[in-house]
Legacy VTK file of the C-alpha trace (Angstrom):
# vtk DataFile Version 3.0
C-alpha trace
ASCII
DATASET POLYDATA
POINTS 209 float
-85.902 91.289 69.799
-84.684 89.566 66.506
-81.555 90.548 64.952
-80.245 89.184 61.754
-76.798 89.841 62.468
-74.765 90.505 65.511
-74.678 94.550 65.686
-77.828 94.965 64.039
-79.824 95.032 67.296
-77.187 97.735 68.693
-77.240 99.695 65.650
-80.949 99.949 65.259
-82.057 99.550 68.964
-79.244 99.841 71.251
-80.131 103.063 72.934
-83.404 101.326 73.672
-81.946 98.188 75.018
-80.062 100.378 77.485
-83.214 102.124 78.537
-84.951 98.665 79.131
-82.153 97.683 81.332
-82.458 100.794 83.446
-86.181 99.940 83.917
-85.227 96.391 84.937
-86.623 94.489 81.955
-84.631 91.683 80.564
-85.753 90.860 76.822
-84.939 87.747 74.696
-82.545 88.325 71.933
-82.752 86.195 69.003
-79.477 86.176 66.748
-80.439 84.886 63.619
-77.073 84.362 61.980
-73.403 84.819 63.384
-72.551 87.342 60.597
-69.827 85.287 59.361
-70.076 86.402 55.627
-69.989 89.964 56.247
-66.583 90.387 54.134
-67.042 87.807 51.430
-64.229 89.141 49.290
-61.681 89.311 52.013
-58.691 86.827 52.228
-57.677 88.021 55.881
-57.110 85.195 58.360
-59.729 87.186 60.354
-62.394 86.667 57.723
-62.236 82.915 58.480
-62.974 83.620 62.211
-65.571 86.101 61.881
-68.460 84.095 63.204
-66.497 83.982 66.761
-65.361 87.309 66.341
-68.794 88.746 66.000
-70.135 86.834 68.792
-67.364 88.312 71.057
-68.013 91.795 69.827
-71.682 91.554 70.595
-71.148 90.205 74.060
-68.799 93.078 74.715
-71.380 95.398 73.258
-74.212 94.017 75.375
-72.088 94.570 78.562
-71.294 98.131 77.694
-75.120 98.631 77.116
-75.667 96.981 80.757
-78.502 95.123 78.717
-79.213 91.879 80.507
-80.689 89.811 77.504
-81.370 86.175 77.448
-79.754 85.408 73.996
-80.911 82.654 71.755
-78.643 82.064 68.722
-80.182 80.099 65.776
-77.052 79.856 63.458
-78.638 80.261 60.172
-76.430 80.987 57.595
-75.399 84.777 56.810
-76.619 85.791 53.431
-78.995 82.832 53.470
-81.836 83.470 55.816
-84.446 83.731 53.155
-83.725 80.030 52.338
-84.873 79.294 55.830
-87.716 81.636 56.387
-90.478 79.304 56.818
-88.494 77.427 59.628
-87.511 80.678 60.953
-91.184 81.953 61.288
-92.155 78.752 63.047
-89.372 78.962 65.782
-90.070 82.631 66.297
-93.523 81.832 66.629
-93.016 79.398 69.373
-90.699 81.860 71.224
-93.079 84.785 71.106
-95.607 82.858 73.235
-96.487 84.843 76.258
-94.557 88.089 75.294
-96.141 91.280 74.733
-93.890 92.841 71.943
-91.432 91.773 69.146
-89.061 94.204 67.952
-87.423 93.150 64.532
-85.521 94.267 61.295
-87.413 96.321 58.927
-88.931 93.940 56.311
-88.092 96.210 53.429
-84.655 97.398 54.590
-83.105 96.466 51.279
-80.687 93.804 52.734
-81.928 90.373 52.182
-81.168 89.027 55.550
-82.726 91.856 57.273
-85.986 91.573 55.125
-86.301 87.722 55.539
-85.910 88.091 59.244
-88.348 91.004 59.427
-90.832 89.035 57.183
-90.469 85.891 59.545
-90.946 87.946 62.774
-94.289 89.769 61.191
-95.616 86.354 60.371
-94.970 84.723 63.651
-96.206 87.612 65.554
-99.395 87.856 63.668
-99.981 84.152 64.157
-99.365 84.852 67.913
-101.138 88.357 68.168
-98.334 89.998 69.381
-97.500 93.578 68.120
-94.086 94.272 66.203
-91.856 97.257 66.142
-89.812 97.299 63.125
-86.453 99.123 63.345
-84.350 100.183 59.913
-80.799 99.484 59.788
-79.700 99.436 55.996
-82.423 101.928 55.008
-80.461 104.802 56.547
-77.644 103.907 54.142
-79.629 104.165 51.085
-82.568 106.610 51.769
-82.506 110.300 51.962
-84.514 112.642 54.151
-88.147 112.318 54.127
-87.864 109.560 51.509
-91.199 108.499 50.371
-90.032 104.813 50.022
-90.044 104.668 53.908
-93.330 104.396 55.901
-93.008 107.755 57.991
-96.522 107.385 58.808
-95.652 104.604 61.289
-92.592 106.265 62.518
-92.146 106.824 66.254
-89.180 108.286 67.780
-87.462 106.845 71.043
-85.705 109.513 72.803
-82.431 108.609 74.609
-81.290 109.742 77.866
-77.799 110.986 77.977
-76.602 107.894 79.700
-78.331 105.637 77.364
-76.941 107.483 74.276
-73.451 107.481 75.756
-73.647 103.537 76.688
-74.799 103.018 73.048
-71.966 104.789 71.551
-69.481 102.762 73.728
-71.283 99.722 72.553
-71.067 100.674 68.665
-67.239 100.681 69.200
-67.137 97.031 70.094
-67.654 96.089 66.456
-63.948 96.488 65.262
-64.814 94.042 62.568
-67.475 96.127 61.061
-66.186 99.617 61.822
-62.521 99.023 60.855
-60.870 97.397 57.839
-60.048 93.883 58.281
-56.763 94.435 56.193
-55.318 96.669 53.618
-56.501 94.398 50.539
-59.422 94.691 48.194
-62.460 93.008 50.399
-61.161 94.311 53.674
-62.844 97.328 53.621
-64.953 98.488 56.900
-68.681 97.658 56.347
-69.717 100.822 58.557
-67.106 103.640 57.884
-67.747 106.670 59.868
-70.398 108.318 57.350
-72.360 105.246 57.761
-71.903 104.974 61.474
-73.079 108.361 61.778
-76.662 107.495 61.369
-76.753 105.472 64.279
-74.922 108.203 66.794
-78.080 110.328 67.158
-79.506 110.684 70.762
-82.843 109.064 69.614
-83.888 106.009 67.658
-86.702 105.556 65.226
-89.089 102.455 64.838
-91.943 101.577 62.555
-95.029 100.555 64.558
LINES 1 210
209 0 1 2 3 4 5 6 7 8 9 10 11 12 13 14 15 16 17 18 19 20 21 22 23 24 25 26 27 28 29 30 31 32 33 34 35 36 37 38 39 40 41 42 43 44 45 46 47 48 49 50 51 52 53 54 55 56 57 58 59 60 61 62 63 64 65 66 67 68 69 70 71 72 73 74 75 76 77 78 79 80 81 82 83 84 85 86 87 88 89 90 91 92 93 94 95 96 97 98 99 100 101 102 103 104 105 106 107 108 109 110 111 112 113 114 115 116 117 118 119 120 121 122 123 124 125 126 127 128 129 130 131 132 133 134 135 136 137 138 139 140 141 142 143 144 145 146 147 148 149 150 151 152 153 154 155 156 157 158 159 160 161 162 163 164 165 166 167 168 169 170 171 172 173 174 175 176 177 178 179 180 181 182 183 184 185 186 187 188 189 190 191 192 193 194 195 196 197 198 199 200 201 202 203 204 205 206 207 208
């Protein structure tokens, strides 16, 4: 599984990760960036420590999902993945060798890092002959119901068990740097306020096949 930032994998596919854990499957999680640039306008001291904060949040979230993953952190620059897309494609192609499926950010998510990571995953998977499931994250912010800009003909619904759903909600609570303001100054605002977080609190997840 590929995630552009720590929290994308839980937002878009966390319930499925919980289901995989229940099935005894241990996936590889490739964290492309550390998410250090989520608050570029903030002057909070916490903003200078976001890489470490978000790594800790992800570790706690995966624990709450009970997801046993082999995590590989690439430490590419947050907000700059596109500049490293060719290198990322090559690294993902090597990692995909021997795997049956790649799960990656939606390549038309309208977030530059998500799109670059998604394009790299699609190219790497095509070279390896591995199918790809794309999960939307940012698309839920800008799309409307039945939005023709989204590829609904490729959509698949992953229903979550009550236990997997509950674990995903507990995992989402771990990302305090994203769901709570860093402070009370301009630039400190939550990246995922309640109205945005609500998109990820359903008892199912959607992927594009």
